matplotlib code that plots the C-alpha trace (Angstrom):
import matplotlib.pyplot as plt

x = [0.0, 1.4, 1.6, 2.0, 3.9, 6.2, 9.9, 10.5, 8.2, 10.2, 13.4, 12.1, 11.1, 14.7, 16.3, 14.2, 15.3, 17.7, 21.3, 21.4, 17.8, 18.8, 21.0, 18.1, 15.7, 18.2, 18.9, 15.3, 14.5, 17.8, 18.8, 21.7, 21.9, 22.3, 19.0, 17.3, 19.2, 18.0, 14.5, 14.8, 16.1, 19.7, 21.0, 23.8, 22.7, 26.2, 25.8, 22.0, 19.0, 16.0, 13.6, 10.4, 9.9, 9.1, 9.8, 7.9, 8.8, 6.6, 6.1, 7.8, 10.6, 8.3, 5.8, 7.1, 5.0, 6.2, 5.3, 5.9, 5.6, 7.5, 10.5, 8.3, 6.1, 9.3, 10.7, 7.4, 7.3, 11.0, 10.0, 7.0, 9.2, 11.6, 8.8, 7.4, 10.7, 10.6]
y = [0.0, 3.4, 6.5, 10.1, 12.5, 15.4, 15.0, 17.0, 14.7, 11.7, 13.3, 14.1, 10.5, 9.4, 12.0, 10.9, 7.3, 6.0, 5.0, 1.7, 1.8, 1.8, -1.2, -3.0, -2.3, -3.4, -6.6, -7.5, -6.9, -8.5, -5.3, -3.1, -0.2, 2.1, 0.9, 1.9, 5.3, 5.8, 5.2, 8.2, 10.4, 9.2, 8.8, 6.3, 3.6, 2.2, 0.4, 0.5, 0.0, 2.2, 1.7, 2.6, 6.2, 9.1, 12.7, 15.5, 19.2, 21.2, 22.8, 21.4, 19.7, 18.2, 15.4, 11.8, 8.8, 5.6, 2.6, 0.1, 1.4, -1.5, 0.5, 3.5, 1.2, -0.3, 3.0, 4.2, 1.0, 1.6, 5.1, 3.9, 1.3, 4.0, 6.3, 3.5, 3.0, 6.6]
z = [0.0, -0.9, 1.4, 0.5, 2.9, 2.7, 2.2, 5.4, 7.3, 6.0, 7.0, 10.5, 11.0, 10.0, 12.2, 15.2, 15.0, 17.7, 16.7, 15.0, 13.8, 10.1, 10.7, 12.6, 9.7, 7.1, 9.0, 9.5, 5.8, 4.5, 2.6, 2.7, 5.2, 2.2, 0.7, 4.0, 3.8, 0.2, 1.4, 3.7, 0.8, 0.3, -3.4, -3.2, -5.6, -6.0, -2.6, -2.1, -4.3, -4.9, -2.2, -4.0, -3.3, -5.7, -4.9, -6.6, -6.0, -3.7, -0.4, 2.7, 0.8, -1.8, -1.9, -1.4, -2.5, -0.8, -3.0, -0.1, 3.5, 5.2, 6.1, 7.1, 9.3, 11.0, 11.7, 13.3, 15.3, 16.5, 17.6, 19.4, 21.3, 22.3, 23.5, 25.6, 27.3, 28.6]

ax = plt.figure().add_subplot(projection="3d")
ax.plot(x, y, z, "-o")
ax.set_aspect("equal")
plt.show()
């Protein structure tokens, strides 16, 4: 299922993740860490793959359409776990 959010919202999610979260997501999905970084707006395709997001210019950094929300959902779950610890 796809999801549409702003690019800045996607970056805020990534920036809110605790240390090691991108590695945790990559390990769980059996993808490279760079693929997870690319999902959050990185552009290194030499060591990672396109993770199914499309960015359109616009307000708040532009509009991002996530073709697959698996990485997004895992990131939200990790943040919820961190908040429940506090």
